A tleap script that builds the chain and sets N, CA, C and O, in Angstrom:
source leaprc.protein.ff14SB
mol = sequence {
  NGLN VAL GLN LEU VAL GLU SER GLY GLY GLY
  LEU VAL GLN PRO GLY GLY SER LEU ARG LEU
  SER CYS ALA ALA SER GLY MET ILE PHE ARG
  LEU TYR ALA MET GLY TRP HIE ARG GLN ALA
  PRO GLY LYS GLN ARG GLU TRP VAL ALA GLN
  VAL THR SER ASP ASP ARG ARG ASN TYR ALA
  ASP SER VAL LYS GLY ARG PHE THR ILE SER
  ARG ASP ASN ALA LYS ASN THR VAL PHE LEU
  GLN MET ASN ASN LEU LYS LEU GLU ASP THR
  ALA VAL TYR TYR CYS ASN THR THR VAL TYR
  SER TRP THR TYR TRP GLY GLN GLY THR GLN
  VAL THR VAL SER CSER
}
set mol.1.N position { 36.760 24.074 -24.381 }
set mol.1.CA position { 37.159 23.954 -22.984 }
set mol.1.C position { 35.794 23.965 -22.169 }
set mol.1.O position { 34.980 24.885 -22.252 }
set mol.2.N position { 35.640 22.864 -21.393 }
set mol.2.CA position { 34.466 22.677 -20.619 }
set mol.2.C position { 34.512 23.549 -19.417 }
set mol.2.O position { 35.517 23.548 -18.707 }
set mol.3.N position { 33.396 24.355 -19.125 }
set mol.3.CA position { 33.326 25.110 -18.004 }
set mol.3.C position { 32.031 24.920 -17.246 }
set mol.3.O position { 30.961 24.874 -17.854 }
set mol.4.N position { 32.101 24.817 -16.021 }
set mol.4.CA position { 31.028 24.561 -15.065 }
set mol.4.C position { 30.928 25.718 -14.151 }
set mol.4.O position { 31.953 26.035 -13.547 }
set mol.5.N position { 29.706 26.482 -13.934 }
set mol.5.CA position { 29.565 27.474 -13.077 }
set mol.5.C position { 28.317 27.230 -12.177 }
set mol.5.O position { 27.177 27.140 -12.632 }
set mol.6.N position { 28.659 27.124 -10.774 }
set mol.6.CA position { 27.519 26.901 -9.935 }
set mol.6.C position { 27.042 28.194 -9.322 }
set mol.6.O position { 27.798 29.158 -9.198 }
set mol.7.N position { 25.747 28.206 -8.929 }
set mol.7.CA position { 25.177 29.291 -8.260 }
set mol.7.C position { 24.058 28.742 -7.465 }
set mol.7.O position { 23.658 27.581 -7.558 }
set mol.8.N position { 23.504 29.788 -6.553 }
set mol.8.CA position { 22.363 29.338 -5.771 }
set mol.8.C position { 22.656 29.037 -4.333 }
set mol.8.O position { 21.670 28.902 -3.608 }
set mol.9.N position { 23.841 28.910 -3.797 }
set mol.9.CA position { 24.090 28.610 -2.436 }
set mol.9.C position { 23.745 29.943 -1.538 }
set mol.9.O position { 23.377 31.029 -1.987 }
set mol.10.N position { 23.925 29.644 -0.351 }
set mol.10.CA position { 23.604 30.669 0.685 }
set mol.10.C position { 23.479 30.129 2.051 }
set mol.10.O position { 23.823 28.999 2.399 }
set mol.11.N position { 22.915 31.111 2.847 }
set mol.11.CA position { 22.557 30.591 4.233 }
set mol.11.C position { 21.131 30.394 4.491 }
set mol.11.O position { 20.300 31.259 4.214 }
set mol.12.N position { 20.840 29.275 5.012 }
set mol.12.CA position { 19.464 28.795 5.313 }
set mol.12.C position { 19.317 28.119 6.732 }
set mol.12.O position { 20.232 27.493 7.266 }
set mol.13.N position { 18.134 28.301 7.257 }
set mol.13.CA position { 17.846 27.691 8.522 }
set mol.13.C position { 17.529 26.142 8.317 }
set mol.13.O position { 17.112 25.741 7.231 }
set mol.14.N position { 17.737 25.294 9.380 }
set mol.14.CA position { 17.498 23.976 9.249 }
set mol.14.C position { 16.029 23.757 8.837 }
set mol.14.O position { 15.124 24.454 9.295 }
set mol.15.N position { 15.845 22.842 8.027 }
set mol.15.CA position { 14.375 22.577 7.541 }
set mol.15.C position { 14.122 23.403 6.316 }
set mol.15.O position { 13.085 23.235 5.675 }
set mol.16.N position { 14.975 24.244 5.980 }
set mol.16.CA position { 14.678 25.328 4.739 }
set mol.16.C position { 15.174 24.441 3.484 }
set mol.16.O position { 15.553 23.271 3.517 }
set mol.17.N position { 15.071 25.319 2.347 }
set mol.17.CA position { 15.351 24.771 1.001 }
set mol.17.C position { 16.342 25.695 0.301 }
set mol.17.O position { 16.496 26.881 0.592 }
set mol.18.N position { 17.000 25.029 -0.653 }
set mol.18.CA position { 17.684 25.872 -1.501 }
set mol.18.C position { 17.779 25.118 -2.911 }
set mol.18.O position { 17.711 23.890 -2.968 }
set mol.19.N position { 17.935 25.892 -4.003 }
set mol.19.CA position { 18.149 25.350 -5.286 }
set mol.19.C position { 19.322 25.753 -5.864 }
set mol.19.O position { 19.525 26.939 -6.121 }
set mol.20.N position { 20.205 24.790 -6.121 }
set mol.20.CA position { 21.515 24.933 -6.732 }
set mol.20.C position { 21.438 24.846 -8.240 }
set mol.20.O position { 20.649 24.037 -8.728 }
set mol.21.N position { 22.226 25.647 -9.065 }
set mol.21.CA position { 22.284 25.438 -10.502 }
set mol.21.C position { 23.751 25.392 -10.874 }
set mol.21.O position { 24.623 25.954 -10.210 }
set mol.22.N position { 23.987 24.649 -12.035 }
set mol.22.CA position { 25.234 24.529 -12.603 }
set mol.22.C position { 25.101 24.675 -14.120 }
set mol.22.O position { 24.604 23.775 -14.797 }
set mol.23.N position { 25.516 25.729 -14.607 }
set mol.23.CA position { 25.578 26.066 -16.043 }
set mol.23.C position { 26.766 25.547 -16.713 }
set mol.23.O position { 27.872 25.814 -16.244 }
set mol.24.N position { 26.642 24.792 -17.824 }
set mol.24.CA position { 27.809 24.122 -18.518 }
set mol.24.C position { 28.014 24.718 -19.870 }
set mol.24.O position { 27.055 25.029 -20.577 }
set mol.25.N position { 29.244 24.878 -20.232 }
set mol.25.CA position { 29.523 25.296 -21.667 }
set mol.25.C position { 30.773 24.572 -22.194 }
set mol.25.O position { 31.580 24.093 -21.398 }
set mol.26.N position { 30.939 24.489 -23.485 }
set mol.26.CA position { 32.020 23.968 -24.017 }
set mol.26.C position { 31.978 22.309 -24.239 }
set mol.26.O position { 32.941 21.562 -24.413 }
set mol.27.N position { 30.672 21.998 -24.183 }
set mol.27.CA position { 30.461 20.471 -24.197 }
set mol.27.C position { 29.100 20.346 -24.854 }
set mol.27.O position { 28.328 21.303 -24.904 }
set mol.28.N position { 28.782 19.001 -25.422 }
set mol.28.CA position { 27.417 18.897 -25.813 }
set mol.28.C position { 26.672 18.123 -24.695 }
set mol.28.O position { 26.607 16.909 -24.504 }
set mol.29.N position { 26.140 19.133 -24.025 }
set mol.29.CA position { 25.658 18.875 -22.503 }
set mol.29.C position { 24.775 17.664 -22.493 }
set mol.29.O position { 24.854 16.922 -21.513 }
set mol.30.N position { 23.881 17.352 -23.538 }
set mol.30.CA position { 22.910 16.584 -23.327 }
set mol.30.C position { 23.433 14.933 -23.421 }
set mol.30.O position { 22.758 13.968 -23.062 }
set mol.31.N position { 24.749 14.889 -23.973 }
set mol.31.CA position { 25.410 13.480 -24.105 }
set mol.31.C position { 26.007 13.013 -22.710 }
set mol.31.O position { 26.267 11.821 -22.547 }
set mol.32.N position { 26.218 13.895 -21.754 }
set mol.32.CA position { 26.846 13.510 -20.651 }
set mol.32.C position { 26.112 13.511 -19.220 }
set mol.32.O position { 25.170 14.263 -18.970 }
set mol.33.N position { 26.584 12.693 -18.417 }
set mol.33.CA position { 26.065 12.580 -17.041 }
set mol.33.C position { 26.640 13.776 -16.308 }
set mol.33.O position { 27.730 14.273 -16.591 }
set mol.34.N position { 25.865 14.190 -15.382 }
set mol.34.CA position { 26.272 15.319 -14.461 }
set mol.34.C position { 26.122 14.982 -12.978 }
set mol.34.O position { 25.224 14.260 -12.545 }
set mol.35.N position { 27.028 15.534 -12.265 }
set mol.35.CA position { 26.853 15.081 -10.832 }
set mol.35.C position { 27.129 16.352 -9.951 }
set mol.35.O position { 27.574 17.420 -10.369 }
set mol.36.N position { 26.782 16.042 -8.635 }
set mol.36.CA position { 27.013 17.032 -7.568 }
set mol.36.C position { 27.781 16.298 -6.498 }
set mol.36.O position { 27.504 15.141 -6.185 }
set mol.37.N position { 28.754 16.999 -5.943 }
set mol.37.CA position { 29.592 16.485 -4.807 }
set mol.37.C position { 29.590 17.664 -3.801 }
set mol.37.O position { 29.197 18.767 -4.181 }
set mol.38.N position { 29.954 17.498 -2.721 }
set mol.38.CA position { 30.039 18.344 -1.562 }
set mol.38.C position { 31.295 18.190 -0.726 }
set mol.38.O position { 31.853 17.094 -0.678 }
set mol.39.N position { 31.745 19.199 -0.091 }
set mol.39.CA position { 32.872 19.162 0.876 }
set mol.39.C position { 32.732 19.983 2.054 }
set mol.39.O position { 32.786 21.211 1.987 }
set mol.40.N position { 32.558 19.367 3.104 }
set mol.40.CA position { 32.374 19.994 4.488 }
set mol.40.C position { 33.783 20.320 5.043 }
set mol.40.O position { 34.753 19.622 4.752 }
set mol.41.N position { 33.861 21.352 5.814 }
set mol.41.CA position { 35.117 21.744 6.434 }
set mol.41.C position { 35.849 20.502 7.081 }
set mol.41.O position { 35.207 19.761 7.826 }
set mol.42.N position { 37.064 20.282 6.833 }
set mol.42.CA position { 37.744 19.196 7.442 }
set mol.42.C position { 37.472 17.924 7.020 }
set mol.42.O position { 38.028 16.976 7.575 }
set mol.43.N position { 36.613 17.741 6.019 }
set mol.43.CA position { 36.236 16.404 5.525 }
set mol.43.C position { 36.611 16.235 4.093 }
set mol.43.O position { 36.931 17.210 3.413 }
set mol.44.N position { 36.581 15.005 3.609 }
set mol.44.CA position { 36.856 14.722 2.185 }
set mol.44.C position { 35.612 15.113 1.323 }
set mol.44.O position { 34.513 15.220 1.868 }
set mol.45.N position { 35.761 15.312 0.081 }
set mol.45.CA position { 34.765 15.476 -0.796 }
set mol.45.C position { 34.000 14.220 -1.012 }
set mol.45.O position { 34.524 13.117 -1.168 }
set mol.46.N position { 32.679 14.473 -1.009 }
set mol.46.CA position { 31.771 13.195 -0.946 }
set mol.46.C position { 30.785 13.512 -2.190 }
set mol.46.O position { 30.400 14.634 -2.521 }
set mol.47.N position { 30.464 12.300 -2.796 }
set mol.47.CA position { 29.306 12.281 -3.870 }
set mol.47.C position { 27.928 12.509 -3.359 }
set mol.47.O position { 27.563 11.914 -2.345 }
set mol.48.N position { 27.152 13.314 -3.976 }
set mol.48.CA position { 25.794 13.584 -3.613 }
set mol.48.C position { 24.781 13.065 -4.457 }
set mol.48.O position { 23.812 12.479 -3.974 }
set mol.49.N position { 24.935 13.248 -5.803 }
set mol.49.CA position { 23.851 12.818 -6.737 }
set mol.49.C position { 24.496 12.920 -8.183 }
set mol.49.O position { 25.489 13.565 -8.518 }
set mol.50.N position { 23.704 12.149 -8.917 }
set mol.50.CA position { 24.140 12.171 -10.451 }
set mol.50.C position { 22.876 11.908 -11.296 }
set mol.50.O position { 21.960 11.195 -10.886 }
set mol.51.N position { 22.873 12.471 -12.400 }
set mol.51.CA position { 21.777 12.302 -13.385 }
set mol.51.C position { 22.433 12.009 -14.670 }
set mol.51.O position { 23.264 12.807 -15.105 }
set mol.52.N position { 22.132 10.925 -15.324 }
set mol.52.CA position { 22.689 10.477 -16.539 }
set mol.52.C position { 22.263 11.199 -17.818 }
set mol.52.O position { 21.439 12.112 -17.754 }
set mol.53.N position { 22.741 10.858 -18.846 }
set mol.53.CA position { 22.296 11.575 -20.156 }
set mol.53.C position { 20.896 11.120 -20.544 }
set mol.53.O position { 20.176 11.849 -21.227 }
set mol.54.N position { 20.461 9.793 -20.071 }
set mol.54.CA position { 18.934 9.446 -20.305 }
set mol.54.C position { 18.197 9.680 -19.059 }
set mol.54.O position { 17.192 8.994 -18.875 }
set mol.55.N position { 18.553 10.573 -18.144 }
set mol.55.CA position { 17.742 11.216 -17.040 }
set mol.55.C position { 17.523 10.123 -15.919 }
set mol.55.O position { 16.533 10.183 -15.190 }
set mol.56.N position { 18.447 9.146 -15.801 }
set mol.56.CA position { 18.367 8.313 -14.496 }
set mol.56.C position { 19.147 9.017 -13.396 }
set mol.56.O position { 20.223 9.565 -13.636 }
set mol.57.N position { 18.654 8.998 -12.314 }
set mol.57.CA position { 19.068 9.629 -11.100 }
set mol.57.C position { 19.416 8.703 -9.920 }
set mol.57.O position { 18.749 7.748 -9.524 }
set mol.58.N position { 20.556 9.149 -9.443 }
set mol.58.CA position { 21.033 8.354 -8.243 }
set mol.58.C position { 21.507 9.393 -7.277 }
set mol.58.O position { 22.020 10.468 -7.586 }
set mol.59.N position { 21.237 8.871 -5.873 }
set mol.59.CA position { 21.539 9.756 -4.768 }
set mol.59.C position { 22.313 8.972 -3.551 }
set mol.59.O position { 22.161 7.781 -3.280 }
set mol.60.N position { 23.104 9.819 -2.934 }
set mol.60.CA position { 23.721 9.234 -1.755 }
set mol.60.C position { 22.603 9.090 -0.623 }
set mol.60.O position { 21.629 9.835 -0.512 }
set mol.61.N position { 22.928 7.943 0.243 }
set mol.61.CA position { 21.867 7.681 1.230 }
set mol.61.C position { 21.579 8.851 2.059 }
set mol.61.O position { 20.452 8.984 2.534 }
set mol.62.N position { 22.608 9.811 2.297 }
set mol.62.CA position { 22.335 10.871 3.277 }
set mol.62.C position { 21.446 11.957 2.788 }
set mol.62.O position { 21.009 12.801 3.570 }
set mol.63.N position { 21.147 11.966 1.441 }
set mol.63.CA position { 20.284 12.899 0.854 }
set mol.63.C position { 19.025 12.433 0.245 }
set mol.63.O position { 18.148 13.223 -0.104 }
set mol.64.N position { 18.926 11.079 0.107 }
set mol.64.CA position { 17.786 10.507 -0.566 }
set mol.64.C position { 16.552 10.935 0.104 }
set mol.64.O position { 16.481 10.969 1.333 }
set mol.65.N position { 15.617 11.249 -0.634 }
set mol.65.CA position { 14.236 11.792 -0.118 }
set mol.65.C position { 14.316 13.231 0.164 }
set mol.65.O position { 13.245 13.824 0.298 }
set mol.66.N position { 15.377 13.864 0.272 }
set mol.66.CA position { 15.382 15.395 0.478 }
set mol.66.C position { 15.964 16.091 -0.697 }
set mol.66.O position { 15.557 17.212 -1.003 }
set mol.67.N position { 16.898 15.487 -1.376 }
set mol.67.CA position { 17.331 16.264 -2.626 }
set mol.67.C position { 16.983 15.825 -3.830 }
set mol.67.O position { 16.928 14.599 -3.919 }
set mol.68.N position { 16.677 16.568 -4.990 }
set mol.68.CA position { 16.474 16.134 -6.152 }
set mol.68.C position { 17.315 16.809 -7.244 }
set mol.68.O position { 17.416 18.029 -7.373 }
set mol.69.N position { 17.902 15.896 -8.009 }
set mol.69.CA position { 18.784 16.430 -9.231 }
set mol.69.C position { 17.910 16.387 -10.291 }
set mol.69.O position { 17.046 15.514 -10.365 }
set mol.70.N position { 18.077 17.403 -11.268 }
set mol.70.CA position { 17.495 17.452 -12.601 }
set mol.70.C position { 18.285 18.135 -13.506 }
set mol.70.O position { 19.279 18.763 -13.142 }
set mol.71.N position { 17.872 18.053 -14.816 }
set mol.71.CA position { 18.644 18.677 -15.806 }
set mol.71.C position { 17.639 19.214 -16.911 }
set mol.71.O position { 16.564 18.719 -17.250 }
set mol.72.N position { 18.308 20.428 -17.413 }
set mol.72.CA position { 17.468 21.173 -18.491 }
set mol.72.C position { 18.473 21.069 -19.811 }
set mol.72.O position { 19.425 21.845 -19.891 }
set mol.73.N position { 18.258 20.225 -20.690 }
set mol.73.CA position { 19.277 20.251 -21.724 }
set mol.73.C position { 19.233 21.327 -22.663 }
set mol.73.O position { 20.210 21.526 -23.386 }
set mol.74.N position { 18.097 22.129 -22.744 }
set mol.74.CA position { 17.925 23.216 -23.498 }
set mol.74.C position { 18.540 24.394 -22.961 }
set mol.74.O position { 18.699 25.414 -23.632 }
set mol.75.N position { 18.917 24.264 -21.668 }
set mol.75.CA position { 19.600 25.433 -20.948 }
set mol.75.C position { 20.953 25.059 -20.562 }
set mol.75.O position { 21.675 25.837 -19.938 }
set mol.76.N position { 21.345 23.813 -20.936 }
set mol.76.CA position { 22.764 23.316 -20.438 }
set mol.76.C position { 23.035 23.514 -19.051 }
set mol.76.O position { 24.115 23.930 -18.632 }
set mol.77.N position { 21.920 23.176 -18.241 }
set mol.77.CA position { 22.075 23.266 -16.706 }
set mol.77.C position { 21.577 22.215 -15.968 }
set mol.77.O position { 20.541 21.625 -16.276 }
set mol.78.N position { 22.264 21.944 -14.999 }
set mol.78.CA position { 21.865 20.835 -14.020 }
set mol.78.C position { 21.463 21.455 -12.663 }
set mol.78.O position { 22.142 22.382 -12.223 }
set mol.79.N position { 20.498 21.040 -12.042 }
set mol.79.CA position { 19.900 21.697 -10.742 }
set mol.79.C position { 20.064 20.580 -9.627 }
set mol.79.O position { 20.126 19.365 -9.813 }
set mol.80.N position { 20.113 21.185 -8.577 }
set mol.80.CA position { 20.014 20.362 -7.241 }
set mol.80.C position { 19.061 21.005 -6.279 }
set mol.80.O position { 19.454 21.913 -5.546 }
set mol.81.N position { 17.799 20.565 -6.249 }
set mol.81.CA position { 16.878 20.893 -5.244 }
set mol.81.C position { 17.151 20.432 -3.878 }
set mol.81.O position { 17.273 19.215 -3.732 }
set mol.82.N position { 17.267 21.185 -2.862 }
set mol.82.CA position { 17.508 20.691 -1.576 }
set mol.82.C position { 16.550 21.025 -0.627 }
set mol.82.O position { 16.386 22.199 -0.299 }
set mol.83.N position { 15.869 20.072 -0.130 }
set mol.83.CA position { 14.670 20.394 0.911 }
set mol.83.C position { 15.052 19.791 2.218 }
set mol.83.O position { 15.901 18.904 2.313 }
set mol.84.N position { 14.351 20.335 3.294 }
set mol.84.CA position { 14.604 19.753 4.742 }
set mol.84.C position { 16.052 19.731 5.011 }
set mol.84.O position { 16.607 18.694 5.376 }
set mol.85.N position { 16.769 20.994 4.819 }
set mol.85.CA position { 18.194 20.932 4.949 }
set mol.85.C position { 18.585 20.688 6.381 }
set mol.85.O position { 17.830 21.094 7.265 }
set mol.86.N position { 19.629 20.101 6.667 }
set mol.86.CA position { 20.191 19.733 7.925 }
set mol.86.C position { 21.455 20.494 8.286 }
set mol.86.O position { 22.053 21.093 7.392 }
set mol.87.N position { 21.877 20.510 9.465 }
set mol.87.CA position { 23.035 21.231 9.803 }
set mol.87.C position { 24.194 20.581 9.095 }
set mol.87.O position { 25.091 21.281 8.625 }
set mol.88.N position { 24.208 19.297 9.004 }
set mol.88.CA position { 25.133 18.410 8.352 }
set mol.88.C position { 25.326 18.649 6.830 }
set mol.88.O position { 26.364 18.288 6.274 }
set mol.89.N position { 24.383 19.220 6.207 }
set mol.89.CA position { 24.386 19.545 4.885 }
set mol.89.C position { 25.352 20.667 4.537 }
set mol.89.O position { 25.682 20.882 3.370 }
set mol.90.N position { 25.823 21.413 5.615 }
set mol.90.CA position { 26.814 22.704 5.287 }
set mol.90.C position { 27.927 22.236 4.660 }
set mol.90.O position { 28.555 21.328 5.204 }
set mol.91.N position { 28.356 22.760 3.434 }
set mol.91.CA position { 29.419 22.314 2.721 }
set mol.91.C position { 29.563 23.147 1.485 }
set mol.91.O position { 28.623 23.881 1.179 }
set mol.92.N position { 30.654 23.112 0.735 }
set mol.92.CA position { 30.684 23.739 -0.587 }
set mol.92.C position { 30.339 22.676 -1.528 }
set mol.92.O position { 30.928 21.595 -1.515 }
set mol.93.N position { 29.383 22.961 -2.357 }
set mol.93.CA position { 28.766 22.045 -3.307 }
set mol.93.C position { 29.374 22.348 -4.722 }
set mol.93.O position { 29.409 23.498 -5.161 }
set mol.94.N position { 29.848 21.271 -5.413 }
set mol.94.CA position { 30.434 21.316 -6.623 }
set mol.94.C position { 29.739 20.486 -7.655 }
set mol.94.O position { 29.307 19.381 -7.328 }
set mol.95.N position { 29.599 20.923 -8.850 }
set mol.95.CA position { 29.107 20.130 -9.940 }
set mol.95.C position { 30.215 19.510 -10.786 }
set mol.95.O position { 31.316 20.060 -10.793 }
set mol.96.N position { 30.003 18.403 -11.501 }
set mol.96.CA position { 31.160 17.855 -12.149 }
set mol.96.C position { 30.531 17.084 -13.291 }
set mol.96.O position { 29.365 16.688 -13.299 }
set mol.97.N position { 31.489 16.902 -14.322 }
set mol.97.CA position { 31.058 15.963 -15.384 }
set mol.97.C position { 32.523 15.516 -15.949 }
set mol.97.O position { 33.583 16.132 -15.831 }
set mol.98.N position { 32.273 14.239 -16.613 }
set mol.98.CA position { 33.442 13.665 -17.317 }
set mol.98.C position { 33.126 13.628 -18.806 }
set mol.98.O position { 32.069 13.214 -19.280 }
set mol.99.N position { 34.164 14.110 -19.492 }
set mol.99.CA position { 34.120 14.155 -20.949 }
set mol.99.C position { 35.387 13.730 -21.379 }
set mol.99.O position { 36.445 14.191 -20.950 }
set mol.100.N position { 35.262 12.714 -22.361 }
set mol.100.CA position { 36.573 12.084 -22.922 }
set mol.100.C position { 37.514 11.825 -21.778 }
set mol.100.O position { 38.673 12.230 -21.859 }
set mol.101.N position { 37.097 11.189 -20.737 }
set mol.101.CA position { 37.719 10.707 -19.622 }
set mol.101.C position { 38.474 11.692 -18.724 }
set mol.101.O position { 39.247 11.344 -17.831 }
set mol.102.N position { 38.169 12.971 -19.052 }
set mol.102.CA position { 38.692 14.081 -18.089 }
set mol.102.C position { 37.492 14.589 -17.272 }
set mol.102.O position { 36.404 14.817 -17.800 }
set mol.103.N position { 37.728 14.750 -16.006 }
set mol.103.CA position { 36.706 15.197 -15.041 }
set mol.103.C position { 36.890 16.642 -14.870 }
set mol.103.O position { 38.002 17.107 -14.623 }
set mol.104.N position { 35.838 17.369 -14.991 }
set mol.104.CA position { 35.717 18.802 -14.896 }
set mol.104.C position { 34.930 19.054 -13.658 }
set mol.104.O position { 33.972 18.342 -13.358 }
set mol.105.N position { 35.365 20.154 -12.870 }
set mol.105.CA position { 34.678 20.749 -11.688 }
set mol.105.C position { 34.360 22.062 -11.859 }
set mol.105.O position { 35.112 22.758 -12.541 }
set mol.106.N position { 33.217 22.607 -11.280 }
set mol.106.CA position { 33.007 23.869 -11.154 }
set mol.106.C position { 33.863 24.649 -9.941 }
set mol.106.O position { 34.734 24.038 -9.322 }
set mol.107.N position { 33.580 25.887 -9.687 }
set mol.107.CA position { 34.434 26.566 -8.564 }
set mol.107.C position { 33.697 26.262 -7.244 }
set mol.107.O position { 34.293 26.355 -6.171 }
set mol.108.N position { 32.400 25.900 -7.322 }
set mol.108.CA position { 31.816 25.459 -6.012 }
set mol.108.C position { 30.834 26.664 -5.540 }
set mol.108.O position { 30.977 27.814 -5.955 }
set mol.109.N position { 29.946 26.321 -4.740 }
set mol.109.CA position { 29.008 27.291 -4.133 }
set mol.109.C position { 28.765 26.954 -2.741 }
set mol.109.O position { 28.347 25.825 -2.485 }
set mol.110.N position { 28.972 27.783 -1.817 }
set mol.110.CA position { 28.787 27.738 -0.359 }
set mol.110.C position { 27.363 27.473 0.052 }
set mol.110.O position { 26.482 28.231 -0.355 }
set mol.111.N position { 27.065 26.421 0.853 }
set mol.111.CA position { 25.656 26.260 1.390 }
set mol.111.C position { 25.910 26.144 2.908 }
set mol.111.O position { 26.631 25.246 3.344 }
set mol.112.N position { 25.354 26.998 3.669 }
set mol.112.CA position { 25.460 26.974 5.024 }
set mol.112.C position { 24.116 26.830 5.630 }
set mol.112.O position { 23.199 27.602 5.350 }
set mol.113.N position { 23.986 25.761 6.529 }
set mol.113.CA position { 22.649 25.609 7.268 }
set mol.113.C position { 22.895 25.937 8.669 }
set mol.113.O position { 23.686 25.250 9.315 }
set mol.114.N position { 22.282 26.930 9.195 }
set mol.114.CA position { 22.439 27.407 10.603 }
set mol.114.C position { 21.249 28.101 11.166 }
set mol.114.O position { 20.601 28.921 10.516 }
set mol.115.N position { 20.971 27.747 12.411 }
set mol.115.CA position { 20.015 28.523 13.120 }
set mol.115.C position { 20.467 29.797 13.715 }
set mol.115.O position { 19.674 30.503 14.338 }
savepdb mol mol.pdb
quit
């Protein structure tokens, strides 16, 4: 059973940084793309970033140049480094992966950007 556990969220001021982590188990981590999504209050969940199994990275326009996704296959972990955070980045952040056509989600970690 694939399990994803996010951590690293918190409260940060505008312009600050946070690093989210997502630890995966129950899968051969290095074989699969990993992604981050987020859901702000009252809004639909939106895609943020993805890293493929061969380390190609893609970003939503809203975070490009500020967020960096990376993976450590030795630790079965994907990271999201978030810099220059803005008020509109406030959301619950989820990591996800698709294994054998089934998409798995973590429980989410809250990121609040507030002065």
